[in-house]
N, C-alpha and C positions, 0 to 999 in steps of 0.2 A: 369354243370362243378363241378367236385369233389374238395374237399378241398385242395388236394395236388396241383392240377393244378391252383387253385385260388391263393394259396400261392406263387407259382412260378411266376405267371404273375403279381400279385399285389405287391409283395415284403413284404407282411405281413405274418408272420410265421403262421403255422397251429395252434400252441399253442395260439397265440394272437387271431386268428379267433375264437377259442373255447372260449377264455375269453370274446370276444365281444358277443358271443352267450349267455354265462351265465349271462351277464349284460343286455341282451335284446337289445343290440345295432344293431346287424346284425344277424338275424335268417335265415338260409337257407330255401328257399321256399319249398323244397321237399326232398325226400329220394329215393334212388335207391331201387330196389327189395331186394338188399342185406343189406339195412339199412344204406348205406353210405350217408353222407350229400351231397346234390346237390344244387348248387347255381345258381340262374337265373341271367339274365342280370341286372335286377333291384337290386338284392342283391349285385352284384359286384359294381354297381354304388354307392350304399350306403356305401360300404367299402371305396371307394375313397373319399366320402364325409366325412366320419369319419376321415380318414387320413389327409385330408385337414384342418379340424377344429383342429386336434391335432397339426398341424404345427403352428397354431396361438397361442398355449399355453393353449387351453381349457382343462379342466379336462374331463374325460370320462363321468362323471355325467352331466357336462354342455353340452357336445356334444349330449347326449341323449335328453336333454331338448330342445336344439336348433333344432333337427331334428323332434321331435315328438309333441312339444307343439305349437298348431296353434296360440296362443296368444304371442308367443315369439317375442321380438323385437331385431333384430341384432344390431342396433345402440347403444343400451344401453350396450350390452355385449362388443362390440368393444371398446366403450369408457372406460369401466372398464378394459379391457385388456391393453389399452394404458397406463392407470394410473399405473397398476401393473408392466408393462414392464419398465416404467420410474423409478419406485422405485427400481426395480431389477438392472437396469443399474447403478443408482446412488450408490447403495450399492456395486456393483462390482467395480465401478470406485474408490470408497473410499478405498476398499480393495487393489486394484492395486496400488493406490498412496502410501498407507502405506507400502506395500511390496517393492516398488521401493525405498522408503526412507530408509528402513532398509537395503536394498542391497547397497545403496550408502555409508553407514557407514562401509562397508567391515567387517562384523562381523566374528570373528574367531571361535566362539562357541555359544552354546545356551544361555549361560549367557549374552553374548553381545547382542544377539537378544532380550532377555527378558528385558534387561536394556533399550534398545532403545524403545521397545514397551511401557514400563512404562513411559518413558520420553514423548513420543507422547501423551499418555493418559493424562499425567499431564498438557501438554500445552493446552489441550481441557477442562480442569477441570472448573467447575463453581466457584471454590474457587480462588480468586485473589492471595492469598498467595501461593497456590500450583503452579499456573502458574508462579509466580515470581521465586520460587525456581527452577522450571524446566529451566527457562531462564538462571539462574545463575549457573546451574549445569555444564556448560562448563568449569568452573574454577576448576572442580574436575576430569579432564580427562575423562569426559563423551562425547562421540562423538554425537554432535547435528546435525541432518539433516538440512542443510541450508534452503531447501524449507519449512520445517516445521516452522522454525524461522521466515521466511519472511511472511508466511501465518498468523502466530500468531501476528506478529507486525502490519500487515496491518489491522487486525480486532480487535486489543486491544484498549479498551476505558479507562481502569484504568491507571492513570498517572504513578504510581509506577511500575506496570508490564511493561508498554510501555517503561519506561526508562531502565529496566533490559533487555528487548528484544533488544533495540537499542545497549546497551553495548555488548550483545552477538553477534549481527550482525557485530559490528565494528571489532570483532576478526576474522570474516570470510573473509574479504577482497573482492576481485573482484567478487567471486561467489555471495555473498550477494548483491553487488552493481548492478550486472546485473539483478537480479530478482526484486529488489526494483524499478529499473528504469521502469519496466513494470507497476508498480503501479501508476506511474505518469500519466498514460493515463486512469486511472479508471474513470467511470462516477460518482463515489461517492466522494464528496469533502473531507470528513473525511479521506478516504483512501489515496487520493493524498497527503494530509498534512502529514499523518503518513509516507508515503513513502519518502518524501523529508526530513523530520526530521531525519529519520534513515540514509538516504544517507549522510546527512551532517556530521555524526559522523564516517563515514568510510574513512580512509585515503587512499592515493594513487592517481596516475595520472588518472587511469581509472575512479574513482569516480569523480574527478575534471572535467573530460570531460563531464560526465553525468550531473553534476550540471551546467556546462556552457550551455548545451542544455536546461536545465530546465528554464533558464532565458527567453526563448521564449515560455514557457508554457502559455496556455490561462488562467490558474488560477493564480490570483495575489498573493494568499497566497504561492503557490509553488515558484513563482518568488522571493518573498521576503525572504523565508527561504534559497533558493539557493544563493541569493546575500549575505546574512549574512555569509554563510559558505565560499563562494568564497572570500569574503573580508578578512577573517582571513587567507586564503591561499595565499593572495597577488595577486589575479586575478583581473586586472583592468576592465575587462568586467562588473563587478558588479557595477561600479560607478553610472551609470544612475539610476538603481533601488534603490540603497542605498540613493541617493539624493532625489528621490521621496518619500522614506519612511520618511525622515526627514521632508519634506514638509507636508506630510499627517499626521504626528504624529503617524505613525504605527511603534511601537517598535523603535522609533527614537533614543533613547539613544544607543542601540546596533548598529544601523546603523551608527551613528556618530563615535562610537568606531571603527567600521570596516573601515570607511573612513580614520580615523587617522592611522590605520595600513597600508593601501594602500598608504598613503602619505609619507611613508618611501622612496619611489622613487621620486626624484625631479620632473621628468616630470609629473608623476601622481599627485603629490601634486599641481602643477600649474593648471592641468586640473580640479582637484576637486575644488580648490579655485575659478577658473573662473566660474564653474557651480554654486557654492553657491552664488557668488557675483551677477551673472546674475539674479538669482531668487530674491535676496534681493533688487535689483533695479527695479524689475518687478512691474509695477503698480498694478497688480491684486493679488499679494501675500499678504495674510492677516497678521494681526499683530501676532497672535500666531505662524504662520509658520515662520515669519521673526525672531522671538525670537529663535526658534529652529535652524534655519539656522545660526544665529550668534554664538550660542553655538557650533554648528558643526564646524564652521570656526575656533574656538579656538584651535582645535586639528590639524589644518593643518599648517605646518611650511612654511616659505618662505616669500619673500617680497610682493608677490601678496596678501596673506592673511593679513599680517600686515598692508599694505596700506588700505585695505578694512576695517579692524577693526578701524583704525584711523578715517576714514570717518564716520563709524557707531557710533563712540563715540559722535558724534554731531547730531545723528539722532533725528528727531522729536518725535519718539516713545521712551518714557522715559525708558521702560524696555530694549529695544535694546541698547540704548545709554549707560546705566549703565553697562550692561553686556559686551559690547565692551570695555568700559573704564577699567573695572576690569580685563578683559582678557589681555589687553595691558600691565597693570602693572605686571601681572604674567609673560608675555612673556619677559618683560624687565628684570625681576629678573632671568629668566631661559634661557637667551640667545636667546629669540625669539622662543622657541620650547616648546609648551604646551604638547608635547607627553611624556615628562619626568614625567608628572603628571599621576598617575594611574587613570583609569576611575572613580573609587569610590571616590578618593581624589578630582578629578576634579568636580564631582557633589557636594561634600561638599563645595568646594571653591565657586561655584556659589550660593549655598543656604545660605552661611554665609555672603559673601559680606561685604559692609560697613554698619554700623548701620543705620537703617532707610531707606536703599535703597530698591528698588523693582527690584530684579533680576529675570528674567524669568526662570521658572523651566519647563522642558519638561514633557509632558505626555508620559507614557510608555504603 
């Protein structure tokens, strides 16, 4: 079969067939009397072999080795091809992500494009200062891709940079909230924590709903950060988790302050007081936890809390009794409402107490 016919049937151009011949990949077995190349059936089969290996991404040099080297091992080459292909896909995916983020900023000119590119590169910098400046750049009318901010926030370990990224995300509203919520399902605990902390700083009903959902998260750290945020938003669903935090001594001061905020509603105040009293009278609640519960009860207004504090002022545990008695005196001076005392002032009141008294201080 002459070269023209081979090209037509194989789909490989005559020029490429000549190139194969020059490389020694496919040499026609014969020549016509006129000197034209003549390909045998085996030659055509080898052409198809070459094309098949090319479709796998092999170079022509690798194809020649694969077809002619008896000691060649296909598994090694295939494994290498898999690795190279994955690297290429990763690089292309990264490029696609970057292009989509640039497109999302709706640039009007090349200056806008270059500005976004510089920002994206800065967010990936090894310098914490550079990353922080990039996060704060949204204050200077620079359009920051939300996806890039979320990705950076979920992977950021530097406290200062993380704070700047949370601040930037708080300005994005619902788009940032939706993306961060996906981070709550990460298999990495640190990522889940970063996600919920960032969510806690984003205002709006959409975020509040996501934080409510986070109360059922399997990660206790996520549940606690969500409860603290919801408490400051007046969401009573957070009460059980906040009470547990007081008992466990996990960020108990903030949890008690959040309970105090929630106690602004009379019905919720009674519910909180009942929960705290039930645990105070529970035989298995240890002394340190009882002390924390007593201090938390100080921030809850109403008759239920005052009655409990009166009973606790005679508690066998001296620290609990002294704390309850001191709180009662403060409540008497302030119309029975410790919420008028700011959290920092309340802590000082507990620590100052009466001379020589032993008033329990919570661990934070």
